[in-house]
N, C-alpha and C positions, 0 to 999 in steps of 0.2 A: 250530827253528834246528838246522844240523847240529853234532854235538860228537863230533870224533874222538879226543880226548884221553883221555875216560874209557871209550870203547868199550863202552857201556850195551848190555844185551840184556834181553829178555823170556825167561823160562824157563817151560816147560809141564812139569808133572810130575802124572800121573794117579794117584790113590790109591784104596784100596778104600772110603773113607769119610771123612766129615767130622773125624772124630777124628784119624784117621791125618794128614789134610792140617793139621789144627790143631797137631798134634805137630811134624811137620816145619817147618812156617813158622815156629813159635815156636822152635825150635832154630837155624834158620838165621838168623833176625832175632838172636836172643840172642847169636849168634858173629860176628855183622855180616857174614855172607856175602851175605845180600842186604837190600835197604832195606824192602821190604815184600812181603806175598804176600796174593793175592785168592783166596778160595775160592769156587768155582762148584760147586753142587749139581746133581745130576738129569741129568748128562749119560749118554747110552747110547753105548757104545763096542761096535764090531763089529771082531772082527780075527782072523787066524788064529793058533793058539797049539798047538804040538806036533802039527800035522796035523788039527787040529779047529777049525771056525769056533765063535768065542765070541760071545755077546751078552750084556755085563754092564752094570750101572749103577755108575757110578764118580762120583767128585768130581774135578775140576780144580783145581790149585794152580797160578796164574799169579804168578811172581815177578819182581822187578826187581833187576838187579844190574850187574855187570861182567864181561865176557869173560874178563878176566885172572884171575878167581878161581873158574871152574867147575870145575876139578880139585878144588879142596875141596868146593864145592857137591856135585858128584857123589859124592864119598866121604861125605858127611854123609848125604845121600838114600839111598844104598844102605845105609849102617848103619842108619837109623832104618825103612825101608820094608819092608812084608811081602812085596812080590813079588819073584820070582827075578829078573826082568829089568824094572825099572821104567822107564817113559818119564821121561827128562829130556833135554830137547831146549832149546837156546838159540837164539833168533832174534834178529839185530841190531837195534837200535833205529837208524834211519838219520837220522830228525829227530824234534824234540819241543820243548816248552818248555825253554828253556835253564836256568830255575831248577828245573824238576823233574828234569832230566839232572843238574844241579850236587848237588841233594838226593841222587840215587842215588849218586852218587861220595863224597859227604860222610859217609854212613851206612853204606857198605860199606869192609872192610879189604882191601886187597891183601895178597898172600902176603909174608912177611918173606924179605928176601934174606940169605943166610948170609955 
């Protein structure tokens, strides 16, 4: 079911290891910036960095939240992450179980208006 009101997103964050991913996910959940985070180990990332091709083992943190609070998510991840330029990208959820999308909205806190 389409849910435009809560503007849900899936956020991909690569981390150096499971410990870092758990620390970041725990902080984001605690601050109600994400509803949940799934940690996938054993991914291989091949990328260019500072003119050199890198081939590293990483961990992928997959988080569910709302687009309207991405600014806070990005700030918190950058604060906790060990990488100079961490991957933090959001992909819109265009459809899904209405109960699950409502749960994401209920478990996350939008920014406070002044």
